[in-house]
Structures are given as C-alpha cells and as structure tokens.
C-alpha positions as CSV (number, residue, x, y, z in Angstrom):
1,M,183.9,94.2,-193.8
2,A,185.5,93.4,-197.1
3,C,187.2,96.0,-199.2
4,R,185.6,97.1,-202.4
5,Q,187.9,95.8,-205.1
6,P,188.4,97.8,-208.3
7,E,186.4,96.3,-211.2
8,G,188.3,93.8,-213.3
9,V,191.1,93.2,-210.8
10,L,191.2,89.6,-209.5
11,G,192.9,88.5,-206.4
12,S,194.0,85.0,-205.4
13,R,190.5,84.1,-204.1
14,E,188.8,84.8,-207.5
15,Q,191.6,83.2,-209.4
16,G,191.2,79.9,-207.6
17,A,192.9,79.7,-204.2
18,G,192.1,76.0,-204.1
19,G,194.4,75.3,-207.1
20,S,197.5,73.2,-206.8
21,V,200.9,74.7,-206.0
22,N,202.0,74.0,-209.5
23,D,199.0,76.0,-210.8
24,R,200.0,79.0,-208.7
25,F,203.6,79.1,-210.2
26,S,202.4,78.4,-213.7
27,L,202.9,81.1,-216.3
28,K,200.9,79.3,-219.0
29,G,199.5,81.9,-221.5
30,R,201.6,84.7,-220.2
31,V,203.9,86.9,-222.4
32,A,207.2,88.1,-220.8
33,L,210.0,90.4,-221.8
34,V,213.3,89.9,-219.8
35,T,216.0,92.4,-220.7
36,G,219.6,91.4,-220.6
37,S,218.4,87.8,-220.8
38,S,220.9,86.3,-223.3
39,R,223.3,85.5,-220.5
40,G,223.7,85.5,-216.7
41,L,220.9,86.0,-214.3
42,G,218.6,87.4,-217.0
43,W,218.9,84.1,-218.9
44,E,218.2,82.0,-215.8
45,M,215.0,84.1,-215.2
46,A,213.9,83.9,-218.8
47,R,214.5,80.2,-219.0
48,A,212.5,79.6,-215.8
49,F,209.6,81.6,-217.2
50,A,209.6,79.6,-220.4
51,Q,209.7,76.4,-218.4
52,A,206.7,77.6,-216.4
53,G,204.7,78.0,-219.7
54,A,205.3,81.7,-220.7
55,H,206.2,82.9,-224.1
56,V,209.5,84.8,-223.5
57,A,211.2,87.5,-225.4
58,I,214.9,87.2,-225.0
59,N,216.7,90.5,-225.1
60,G,220.3,91.6,-225.6
61,V,222.2,94.0,-227.8
62,D,223.8,91.0,-229.6
63,K,221.1,89.7,-231.9
64,G,223.0,86.5,-232.6
65,R,223.3,85.6,-229.0
66,A,219.7,86.3,-228.3
67,E,218.6,84.2,-231.3
68,A,220.9,81.4,-230.1
69,R,219.1,81.4,-226.7
70,V,215.7,81.4,-228.5
71,A,216.9,78.3,-230.4
72,E,217.9,76.6,-227.2
73,L,214.5,77.2,-225.7
74,K,212.6,76.1,-228.8
75,G,214.8,73.0,-228.9
76,A,213.5,72.1,-225.5
77,G,209.9,72.5,-226.7
78,L,209.5,76.0,-225.1
79,S,208.1,79.2,-226.6
80,A,210.4,82.2,-227.2
81,E,211.4,84.9,-229.6
82,A,214.3,87.4,-229.9
83,A,214.0,91.1,-229.0
84,A,217.4,92.5,-229.6
85,F,217.7,96.1,-228.6
86,D,219.8,98.4,-226.4
87,V,217.8,99.4,-223.3
88,T,219.5,102.8,-223.3
89,D,218.0,103.5,-226.7
90,A,214.6,105.0,-225.8
91,R,213.0,104.6,-229.2
92,A,214.2,101.1,-229.7
93,G,212.9,100.0,-226.3
94,T,209.5,101.6,-226.7
95,A,209.1,100.2,-230.2
96,A,210.0,96.7,-229.0
97,V,207.5,96.8,-226.1
98,E,204.8,98.1,-228.4
99,A,205.5,95.5,-231.1
100,L,205.6,92.6,-228.6
101,A,202.3,93.6,-227.1
102,A,200.7,94.1,-230.5
103,R,202.0,90.8,-231.9
104,H,200.6,88.7,-229.0
105,G,197.7,90.9,-227.9
106,R,199.1,91.3,-224.4
107,L,202.2,91.8,-222.3
108,D,202.1,90.3,-218.8
109,I,205.6,90.3,-217.4
110,L,208.5,92.8,-217.6
111,V,211.8,92.1,-216.0
112,S,214.2,95.0,-216.3
113,N,217.5,93.2,-215.7
114,A,220.0,94.8,-218.1
115,G,222.5,97.4,-216.9
116,Q,226.1,98.5,-217.0
117,A,228.7,99.3,-214.3
118,V,231.7,101.6,-214.3
119,R,234.5,101.2,-211.7
120,K,236.6,104.2,-210.9
121,P,237.8,106.2,-207.9
122,L,235.5,109.0,-207.2
123,A,237.9,111.7,-208.3
124,A,238.1,110.0,-211.7
125,F,234.4,109.4,-212.1
126,T,233.1,111.7,-214.8
127,D,229.6,113.1,-215.4
128,E,229.4,110.9,-218.5
129,D,230.2,107.8,-216.4
130,W,227.5,108.8,-213.9
131,R,224.9,109.4,-216.6
132,F,225.8,106.2,-218.5
133,V,225.3,103.9,-215.4
134,L,222.1,105.6,-214.2
135,G,220.8,105.6,-217.8
136,S,221.3,101.8,-218.3
137,H,219.7,100.9,-215.0
138,L,217.3,103.5,-213.6
139,D,216.3,105.4,-216.7
140,A,215.8,102.3,-218.8
141,A,213.8,100.5,-216.1
142,F,211.5,103.5,-215.7
143,R,211.0,103.9,-219.4
144,L,210.3,100.2,-220.0
145,A,207.9,100.0,-217.0
146,R,206.0,103.0,-218.3
147,E,205.6,101.4,-221.7
148,A,204.8,97.9,-220.4
149,S,202.2,99.3,-218.0
150,K,200.1,100.4,-221.0
151,P,199.0,96.9,-222.1
152,M,199.0,95.7,-218.5
153,L,196.5,98.5,-217.6
154,R,194.2,97.3,-220.4
155,Q,194.5,93.7,-219.2
156,R,194.1,94.7,-215.5
157,W,197.0,92.3,-214.7
158,G,200.7,92.6,-214.8
159,R,204.0,92.0,-213.2
160,I,206.9,94.4,-213.3
161,I,210.2,93.2,-211.8
162,V,213.5,95.0,-211.7
163,T,216.9,93.6,-210.9
164,A,218.3,95.7,-208.1
165,S,221.3,94.6,-206.0
166,I,222.5,94.3,-202.4
167,M,224.6,97.3,-203.5
168,G,221.4,99.3,-203.2
169,Q,221.5,98.5,-199.5
170,V,225.2,98.4,-198.7
171,A,228.1,99.7,-200.7
172,R,231.7,99.1,-201.9
173,P,234.2,101.7,-203.2
174,T,234.6,102.8,-206.8
175,I,231.0,102.1,-207.9
176,P,229.0,105.2,-206.7
177,A,226.7,105.4,-209.7
178,Y,225.9,101.7,-209.6
179,V,225.0,101.9,-205.9
180,A,222.9,105.0,-206.5
181,A,221.1,103.4,-209.5
182,K,220.3,100.2,-207.5
183,A,219.0,102.2,-204.6
184,G,216.9,104.2,-207.0
185,L,215.3,101.1,-208.5
186,M,214.3,100.0,-205.0
187,G,212.5,103.3,-204.4
188,M,211.0,103.3,-207.9
189,V,209.2,100.0,-207.5
190,K,207.5,101.4,-204.4
191,A,206.2,104.4,-206.3
192,L,205.0,102.1,-209.2
193,A,203.5,99.7,-206.8
194,V,201.2,102.2,-205.1
195,E,200.1,103.7,-208.4
196,L,199.6,100.5,-210.4
197,G,198.5,98.1,-207.6
198,P,194.8,99.2,-207.8
199,H,194.9,98.1,-211.5
200,G,196.1,94.5,-210.8
201,I,199.8,95.2,-211.5
202,T,202.4,94.4,-208.9
203,C,205.9,96.0,-209.0
204,N,208.8,94.5,-207.1
205,A,212.6,94.3,-207.1
206,I,215.0,91.4,-206.7
207,A,218.3,92.3,-205.0
208,P,220.9,89.6,-205.8
209,G,224.0,89.2,-203.8
210,Y,227.1,87.6,-205.2
211,F,226.3,85.1,-207.9
212,A,228.8,82.9,-209.7
213,T,228.0,84.2,-213.2
214,D,230.5,84.5,-216.1
215,L,230.6,88.3,-215.5
216,N,231.9,87.7,-212.0
217,T,234.6,85.2,-212.9
218,A,237.3,87.8,-212.5
219,L,236.1,88.7,-209.0
220,R,235.9,85.0,-208.0
221,N,239.5,84.6,-209.2
222,Q,240.7,87.3,-206.8
223,P,241.6,85.4,-203.6
224,D,240.9,88.3,-201.3
225,F,237.5,89.1,-202.8
226,N,236.5,85.5,-203.0
227,A,237.4,85.1,-199.3
228,M,235.4,88.2,-198.4
229,V,232.3,86.8,-200.1
230,C,232.6,83.4,-198.5
231,N,233.4,84.7,-195.1
232,R,230.7,87.3,-195.0
233,T,227.9,85.2,-196.4
234,P,226.3,83.0,-193.8
235,L,225.8,80.3,-196.4
236,A,229.6,80.5,-196.9
237,R,229.5,80.4,-200.7
238,W,228.6,82.2,-203.9
239,A,225.1,81.7,-205.3
240,E,224.7,79.5,-208.3
241,P,223.0,81.4,-211.2
242,H,220.0,79.1,-211.2
243,E,219.2,80.1,-207.7
244,I,217.7,83.4,-209.0
245,A,215.0,81.5,-210.9
246,G,212.7,80.5,-208.0
247,P,212.4,84.0,-206.5
248,A,211.8,85.6,-209.9
249,L,209.1,83.0,-210.8
250,M,207.3,83.6,-207.5
251,L,207.2,87.3,-208.2
252,A,206.0,86.8,-211.8
253,S,203.3,84.3,-211.0
254,D,200.1,84.1,-209.0
255,A,202.2,82.7,-206.2
256,G,203.3,86.2,-205.5
257,S,200.0,87.9,-206.1
258,Y,200.1,89.8,-202.8
259,V,203.7,90.8,-202.9
260,N,203.9,94.5,-204.0
261,G,206.4,97.3,-203.6
262,H,208.9,94.9,-202.1
263,T,212.6,94.2,-202.6
264,L,213.4,90.5,-202.3
265,T,217.0,90.1,-201.2
266,V,218.6,87.0,-202.5
267,D,222.1,87.0,-201.0
268,G,222.6,84.0,-198.7
269,G,222.2,86.3,-195.7
270,L,225.1,88.6,-196.5
271,V,223.3,91.9,-195.8
272,A,221.8,90.4,-192.6
273,S,225.3,89.6,-191.2
274,F,227.4,92.0,-189.2
C-alpha cells in the first residue's frame, strides 16, 4: 500500500523518473545561495551549480572578491550575482536571503559553507574564541536555514546543505570549538530533515576531509602533517578542490531526492581507516 504523500510534494516518480541522468543532475531554473563561495570549496560548489544551470549568489565578506567571481561565471555564459555579507551578522544574512528570494521569486538551494577556526591549547581557549567559532558555523547555518526555509516551504521544494567536516567525527588537538561546531551541524541537519522533509525540503551535510585548498597550503607545507594525511588516507593523497563539486551537486539536485538527514563524508576513506 502506497504512502499518502503530502499535497504539493513531488518525488522522483512524479518528476519524471524516466529522464536522463543529465536531467537528474540539472539545476536549470534553480536559485542557489552558497556562503563562503568566493574561494575554496564554496567556490567549487557554486561554480558546479552554475554550470548545472542554476542562478548562483556568490557570498563572501569581501565584496570585490565576490564580484570578481561573478564576473568569471558570467564570462563563461553562466548566471550569477554577488551577495556580500558576513554570516555572523544576523540582520545582514536575513536581509540577503529575503532580498534574493524576493528578487527571483524563489530560493531553491542554500549551502552554508562559511566558517572560521581558532587554534589554541585548551587552557588558552577563551569564551570569546568559543562563541566566535560556534557563531560562524553553527549559529549562522541555523539562522540561514531558518530564513531560507520560508520560501522553500512556499515552493514545497528545497535543498539545505551544510559544510561539516571529518572533524565532526574524529578530532585533533587545539580546535575544540571547531570540532564541536561541525558535530553540531551534523546533528542539526537531522533535526531539520525530519521537520522539513514532509514539505519537500531535504537537509544534508557534506563532511570534507583534507582538501588541497589555498587555506590549507600551510598545513600541506608541514612535512609531518602532509605525511599524516597521505599515510592515513587510503587514497594516499589530499583531495583536489574540484572533487567536492560532484557530491554537492548530487545533494542539490533531483539526483539526491531521497537523501535526507545524511552526512556525506568526502575524505578518501580517512575516517574509515584504522
């Protein structure tokens, strides 16, 4: 006996299960906001979404850098705009989401990717350090998900994705707030998934391992740390930044329509190794 599906919510069968693989990964007509997308993994995800047909809002605190990325996408014939704001600024984030949805009449995809880290021994870790890190990751992701869910609920379709980390599953010294924030994000998507799922909105996390981004250059240049990553990872290498694009696109598209409340670990098998 088939389940009674909530009115207005379409699963893969109603959306055309017989379509091509390309159709399932297409984001044509979708509007996406990716925070922290002027560089690093956020940029790789945003660019993949634009290449799949979405209109993408590029976010960062540096307006010039965000606008440069928009120009790069538009130069490739893709659709984008800049949305420069600090995710820790509650008013700015809320206003940006509301303006984006109003301007386009919809908001389909939110990727909360921005966040900061503080590295200090526990005895030197202040309350302010703790609040700063959790605020930039956990608080910001919750707030943006809450605001983005409003147009998604009206549409009866949406994708909320947060960038977690393998540091939400394992840990290293001197980053207690970062580990706690990433573990919190993994729990948060479960809570959002069970509440928003009946309305056609999926909520998931991506947990990257060690990626060879500009921000990790210093770590890669440390011989001991580089050897640890290469020796512990079954694929025996760092990930290339573009390797985050495929997993993110799957979760954002109809290809991932039945993935909900999940953390997709993208780490070359590091967490699986002993």
